MOPAC internal coordinates of N, CA, C and O (Angstrom, degrees):
PM7 1SCF
backbone

  N    0.0000 0     0.00 0     0.00 0    0    0    0
  C    1.4442 1     0.00 0     0.00 0    1    0    0
  C    1.5203 1   109.52 1     0.00 0    2    1    0
  O    1.2310 1   120.87 1   -47.10 1    3    2    1
  N    1.2971 1   115.94 1   132.90 1    3    2    1
  C    1.4640 1   121.13 1  -178.88 1    5    3    2
  C    1.5225 1   110.34 1   -97.07 1    6    5    3
  O    1.2310 1   121.05 1   -44.73 1    7    6    5
  N    1.3204 1   115.60 1   135.27 1    7    6    5
  C    1.4623 1   122.00 1   177.57 1    9    7    6
  C    1.5166 1   108.10 1  -123.39 1   10    9    7
  O    1.2310 1   120.60 1   -51.64 1   11   10    9
  N    1.3206 1   116.45 1   128.36 1   11   10    9
  C    1.4611 1   121.74 1   177.87 1   13   11   10
  C    1.5200 1   108.18 1  -112.97 1   14   13   11
  O    1.2310 1   121.00 1   -45.94 1   15   14   13
  N    1.3158 1   115.69 1   134.06 1   15   14   13
  C    1.4580 1   120.56 1  -179.21 1   17   15   14
  C    1.5179 1   109.53 1  -140.40 1   18   17   15
  O    1.2310 1   120.84 1   -35.00 1   19   18   17
  N    1.3181 1   116.00 1   145.00 1   19   18   17
  C    1.4623 1   122.12 1   174.73 1   21   19   18
  C    1.5166 1   107.94 1  -111.94 1   22   21   19
  O    1.2310 1   120.93 1   -51.82 1   23   22   21
  N    1.3266 1   115.83 1   128.18 1   23   22   21
  C    1.4587 1   122.12 1  -179.24 1   25   23   22
  C    1.5205 1   108.31 1  -117.31 1   26   25   23
  O    1.2310 1   120.94 1   -54.13 1   27   26   25
  N    1.3163 1   115.80 1   125.87 1   27   26   25
  C    1.4693 1   120.88 1   178.75 1   29   27   26
  C    1.5185 1   109.25 1  -104.41 1   30   29   27
  O    1.2310 1   121.25 1   -35.38 1   31   30   29
  N    1.3150 1   115.22 1   144.62 1   31   30   29
  C    1.4523 1   119.58 1   177.81 1   33   31   30
  C    1.5163 1   111.18 1   175.40 1   34   33   31
  O    1.2310 1   121.68 1     4.57 1   35   34   33
  N    1.3127 1   114.39 1  -175.43 1   35   34   33
  C    1.4595 1   121.41 1  -179.52 1   37   35   34
  C    1.5187 1   109.83 1   -90.31 1   38   37   35
  O    1.2310 1   120.65 1   -50.35 1   39   38   37
  N    1.3190 1   116.37 1   129.65 1   39   38   37
  C    1.4653 1   122.47 1   176.32 1   41   39   38
  C    1.5231 1   107.75 1  -103.05 1   42   41   39
  O    1.2310 1   120.98 1   -66.34 1   43   42   41
  N    1.3125 1   115.72 1   113.66 1   43   42   41
  C    1.4631 1   120.14 1  -178.90 1   45   43   42
  C    1.5278 1   111.82 1   -69.16 1   46   45   43
  O    1.2310 1   120.73 1   145.38 1   47   46   45
  N    1.3338 1   116.21 1   -34.62 1   47   46   45
  C    1.4589 1   119.92 1  -179.89 1   49   47   46
  C    1.5327 1   111.07 1   -64.03 1   50   49   47
  O    1.2310 1   120.38 1   139.72 1   51   50   49
  N    1.3358 1   116.89 1   -40.28 1   51   50   49
  C    1.4654 1   120.83 1   177.94 1   53   51   50
  C    1.5219 1   112.39 1   -88.92 1   54   53   51
  O    1.2310 1   120.39 1   166.93 1   55   54   53
  N    1.3281 1   116.86 1   -13.07 1   55   54   53
  C    1.4606 1   123.73 1  -175.91 1   57   55   54
  C    1.5216 1   110.39 1    54.82 1   58   57   55
  O    1.2310 1   121.35 1  -130.04 1   59   58   57
  N    1.3351 1   115.02 1    49.96 1   59   58   57
  C    1.4626 1   121.01 1  -178.67 1   61   59   58
  C    1.5283 1   109.86 1  -161.25 1   62   61   59
  O    1.2310 1   121.34 1   -16.72 1   63   62   61
  N    1.3224 1   115.03 1   163.28 1   63   62   61
  C    1.4566 1   120.05 1   172.08 1   65   63   62
  C    1.5099 1   108.43 1   -69.98 1   66   65   63
  O    1.2310 1   120.86 1   -28.89 1   67   66   65
  N    1.3263 1   115.96 1   151.11 1   67   66   65
  C    1.4565 1   119.70 1  -172.34 1   69   67   66
  C    1.5096 1   110.22 1  -150.41 1   70   69   67
  O    1.2310 1   120.02 1   -35.60 1   71   70   69
  N    1.3125 1   117.56 1   144.40 1   71   70   69
  C    1.4557 1   123.07 1   170.22 1   73   71   70
  C    1.5281 1   107.13 1  -112.80 1   74   73   71
  O    1.2310 1   120.56 1   -56.90 1   75   74   73
  N    1.3211 1   116.54 1   123.10 1   75   74   73
  C    1.4599 1   122.52 1  -175.11 1   77   75   74
  C    1.5322 1   108.83 1  -112.16 1   78   77   75
  O    1.2310 1   120.71 1   -49.30 1   79   78   77
  N    1.3226 1   116.25 1   130.70 1   79   78   77
  C    1.4629 1   121.40 1   175.60 1   81   79   78
  C    1.5259 1   108.50 1   -91.55 1   82   81   79
  O    1.2310 1   120.94 1   -49.19 1   83   82   81
  N    1.3283 1   115.80 1   130.81 1   83   82   81
  C    1.4582 1   122.05 1   179.77 1   85   83   82
  C    1.5254 1   107.72 1  -125.02 1   86   85   83
  O    1.2310 1   120.62 1   -48.87 1   87   86   85
  N    1.3237 1   116.42 1   131.13 1   87   86   85
  C    1.4583 1   121.20 1   175.78 1   89   87   86
  C    1.5259 1   107.80 1  -120.15 1   90   89   87
  O    1.2310 1   121.55 1   -55.46 1   91   90   89
  N    1.3276 1   114.65 1   124.54 1   91   90   89
  C    1.4583 1   121.96 1  -179.44 1   93   91   90
  C    1.5276 1   107.41 1  -117.82 1   94   93   91
  O    1.2310 1   120.65 1   -52.60 1   95   94   93
  N    1.3301 1   116.35 1   127.40 1   95   94   93
  C    1.4613 1   121.91 1   177.01 1   97   95   94
  C    1.5201 1   109.03 1  -118.14 1   98   97   95
  O    1.2310 1   120.98 1   -59.90 1   99   98   97
  N    1.3256 1   115.74 1   120.10 1   99   98   97
  C    1.4649 1   122.10 1   179.42 1  101   99   98
  C    1.5227 1   112.61 1    52.27 1  102  101   99
  O    1.2310 1   120.35 1  -140.00 1  103  102  101
  N    1.3218 1   116.94 1    40.00 1  103  102  101
  C    1.4596 1   121.57 1   178.22 1  105  103  102
  C    1.5161 1   115.33 1    82.64 1  106  105  103
  O    1.2310 1   120.09 1   175.64 1  107  106  105
  N    1.3350 1   117.43 1    -4.36 1  107  106  105
  C    1.4665 1   121.65 1   179.88 1  109  107  106
  C    1.5191 1   110.03 1  -106.55 1  110  109  107
  O    1.2310 1   120.79 1   -39.82 1  111  110  109
  N    1.3080 1   116.10 1   140.18 1  111  110  109
  C    1.4556 1   121.52 1   177.81 1  113  111  110
  C    1.5221 1   109.41 1   -67.35 1  114  113  111
  O    1.2310 1   120.95 1   -60.07 1  115  114  113
  N    1.3232 1   115.80 1   119.93 1  115  114  113
  C    1.4587 1   120.82 1  -178.54 1  117  115  114
  C    1.5237 1   110.68 1   -97.93 1  118  117  115
  O    1.2310 1   120.96 1   131.34 1  119  118  117
  N    1.3288 1   115.76 1   -48.66 1  119  118  117
  C    1.4657 1   121.09 1   179.77 1  121  119  118
  C    1.5170 1   110.11 1  -144.70 1  122  121  119
  O    1.2310 1   121.43 1   -31.89 1  123  122  121
  N    1.3197 1   114.88 1   148.11 1  123  122  121
  C    1.4620 1   121.77 1   172.69 1  125  123  122
  C    1.5191 1   106.29 1  -152.10 1  126  125  123
  O    1.2310 1   120.35 1   -46.38 1  127  126  125
  N    1.3261 1   116.94 1   133.62 1  127  126  125
  C    1.4680 1   118.48 1  -175.46 1  129  127  126
  C    1.5343 1   112.83 1  -100.14 1  130  129  127
  O    1.2310 1   121.75 1  -131.10 1  131  130  129
  N    1.3215 1   114.26 1    48.90 1  131  130  129
  C    1.4642 1   121.18 1   170.27 1  133  131  130
  C    1.5232 1   106.87 1  -146.98 1  134  133  131
  O    1.2310 1   119.94 1     7.81 1  135  134  133
  N    1.3009 1   117.72 1  -172.19 1  135  134  133
  C    1.4690 1   121.84 1  -176.66 1  137  135  134
  C    1.5240 1   112.70 1   -88.36 1  138  137  135
  O    1.2310 1   119.84 1  -155.79 1  139  138  137
  N    1.3140 1   117.92 1    24.21 1  139  138  137
  C    1.4629 1   121.69 1  -179.25 1  141  139  138
  C    1.5260 1   110.19 1   -51.92 1  142  141  139
  O    1.2310 1   121.05 1   -50.18 1  143  142  141
  N    1.3025 1   115.60 1   129.82 1  143  142  141
  C    1.4574 1   121.31 1  -177.71 1  145  143  142
  C    1.5159 1   112.69 1    99.74 1  146  145  143
  O    1.2310 1   120.06 1   157.35 1  147  146  145
  N    1.3331 1   117.48 1   -22.65 1  147  146  145
  C    1.4696 1   121.87 1  -178.88 1  149  147  146
  C    1.5213 1   113.46 1  -128.85 1  150  149  147
  O    1.2310 1   119.96 1   178.62 1  151  150  149
  N    1.3073 1   117.67 1    -1.38 1  151  150  149
  C    1.4649 1   121.45 1  -175.09 1  153  151  150
  C    1.5361 1   110.85 1   -76.84 1  154  153  151
  O    1.2310 1   120.51 1   -45.91 1  155  154  153
  N    1.3145 1   116.63 1   134.09 1  155  154  153
  C    1.4672 1   120.77 1   179.55 1  157  155  154
  C    1.5312 1   112.27 1   -69.42 1  158  157  155
  O    1.2310 1   120.08 1   160.30 1  159  158  157
  N    1.3369 1   117.45 1   -19.70 1  159  158  157
  C    1.4615 1   121.71 1  -179.71 1  161  159  158
  C    1.5278 1   112.95 1   -98.77 1  162  161  159
  O    1.2310 1   120.21 1  -171.54 1  163  162  161
  N    1.3100 1   117.20 1     8.46 1  163  162  161
  C    1.4599 1   121.17 1  -173.02 1  165  163  162
  C    1.5250 1   113.45 1   -57.77 1  166  165  163
  O    1.2310 1   119.55 1   143.99 1  167  166  165
  N    1.3142 1   118.47 1   -36.01 1  167  166  165
  C    1.4708 1   120.65 1  -177.29 1  169  167  166
  C    1.5265 1   112.58 1   -64.69 1  170  169  167
  O    1.2310 1   119.75 1   157.12 1  171  170  169
  N    1.3311 1   118.08 1   -22.88 1  171  170  169
  C    1.4588 1   120.76 1   179.43 1  173  171  170
  C    1.5308 1   112.58 1  -113.55 1  174  173  171
  O    1.2310 1   120.17 1  -170.31 1  175  174  173
  N    1.3200 1   117.28 1     9.69 1  175  174  173
  C    1.4631 1   121.91 1  -175.38 1  177  175  174
  C    1.5304 1   111.22 1   -89.26 1  178  177  175
  O    1.2310 1   120.35 1   -54.07 1  179  178  177
  N    1.3229 1   116.95 1   125.93 1  179  178  177
  C    1.4539 1   121.07 1   179.55 1  181  179  178
  C    1.5291 1   111.52 1   -72.59 1  182  181  179
  O    1.2310 1   120.32 1   149.60 1  183  182  181
  N    1.3280 1   116.99 1   -30.40 1  183  182  181
  C    1.4597 1   120.28 1   175.89 1  185  183  182
  C    1.5249 1   109.45 1   -65.20 1  186  185  183
  O    1.2310 1   119.97 1   134.06 1  187  186  185
  N    1.3213 1   117.66 1   -45.94 1  187  186  185
  C    1.4663 1   122.00 1   178.57 1  189  187  186
  C    1.5255 1   110.87 1   -62.19 1  190  189  187
  O    1.2310 1   120.20 1   143.92 1  191  190  189
  N    1.3131 1   117.22 1   -36.08 1  191  190  189
  C    1.4599 1   121.11 1   178.20 1  193  191  190
  C    1.5273 1   110.29 1   -62.05 1  194  193  191
  O    1.2310 1   120.45 1   136.05 1  195  194  193
  N    1.3321 1   116.75 1   -43.95 1  195  194  193
  C    1.4675 1   120.24 1   178.68 1  197  195  194
  C    1.5207 1   111.53 1   -66.41 1  198  197  195
  O    1.2310 1   120.18 1   142.45 1  199  198  197
  N    1.3269 1   117.25 1   -37.55 1  199  198  197
  C    1.4660 1   120.35 1   177.14 1  201  199  198
  C    1.5182 1   109.89 1   -63.22 1  202  201  199
  O    1.2310 1   120.11 1   136.87 1  203  202  201
  N    1.3272 1   117.39 1   -43.13 1  203  202  201
  C    1.4742 1   121.63 1   178.01 1  205  203  202
  C    1.5122 1   111.59 1   -61.52 1  206  205  203
  O    1.2310 1   120.42 1   143.04 1  207  206  205
  N    1.3262 1   116.79 1   -36.96 1  207  206  205
  C    1.4710 1   120.35 1   178.17 1  209  207  206
  C    1.5233 1   111.34 1   -66.20 1  210  209  207
  O    1.2310 1   120.21 1   147.48 1  211  210  209
  N    1.3152 1   117.20 1   -32.52 1  211  210  209
  C    1.4695 1   120.74 1   178.44 1  213  211  210
  C    1.5235 1   111.94 1   -72.46 1  214  213  211
  O    1.2310 1   120.24 1   142.16 1  215  214  213
  N    1.3179 1   117.14 1   -37.84 1  215  214  213
  C    1.4568 1   121.69 1  -169.31 1  217  215  214
  C    1.5152 1   114.20 1  -113.69 1  218  217  215
  O    1.2310 1   119.89 1   159.61 1  219  218  217
  N    1.2926 1   117.82 1   -20.39 1  219  218  217
  C    1.4624 1   121.11 1  -173.46 1  221  219  218
  C    1.5200 1   109.32 1    93.63 1  222  221  219
  O    1.2310 1   119.64 1   -31.53 1  223  222  221
  N    1.3161 1   118.29 1   148.47 1  223  222  221
  C    1.4753 1   121.59 1  -175.18 1  225  223  222
  C    1.5156 1   114.25 1   -65.89 1  226  225  223
  O    1.2310 1   119.25 1   160.70 1  227  226  225
  N    1.3359 1   119.04 1   -19.30 1  227  226  225
  C    1.4599 1   120.41 1  -178.19 1  229  227  226
  C    1.5165 1   113.16 1   -73.44 1  230  229  227
  O    1.2310 1   119.43 1   171.77 1  231  230  229
  N    1.3381 1   118.70 1    -8.23 1  231  230  229
  C    1.4658 1   120.98 1  -178.42 1  233  231  230
  C    1.5215 1   113.37 1   -86.51 1  234  233  231
  O    1.2310 1   119.74 1  -178.88 1  235  234  233
  N    1.3185 1   118.10 1     1.12 1  235  234  233
  C    1.4642 1   121.24 1  -177.52 1  237  235  234
  C    1.5077 1   110.98 1   -67.94 1  238  237  235
  O    1.2310 1   120.10 1   180.00 1  239  238  237

């Protein structure tokens, strides 16, 4: 089952507000339109925190 979600928040890397599209298929991260998984600010990013809550931290 595919789940699509839009997460809004502040992106420190872009220094701007951002809306990120996340697609999760069967509990696994399928697509995300930001640098999730490679962003240097991920540990303090609220958008990344919400993505982790959707998929679990092992999907990074």
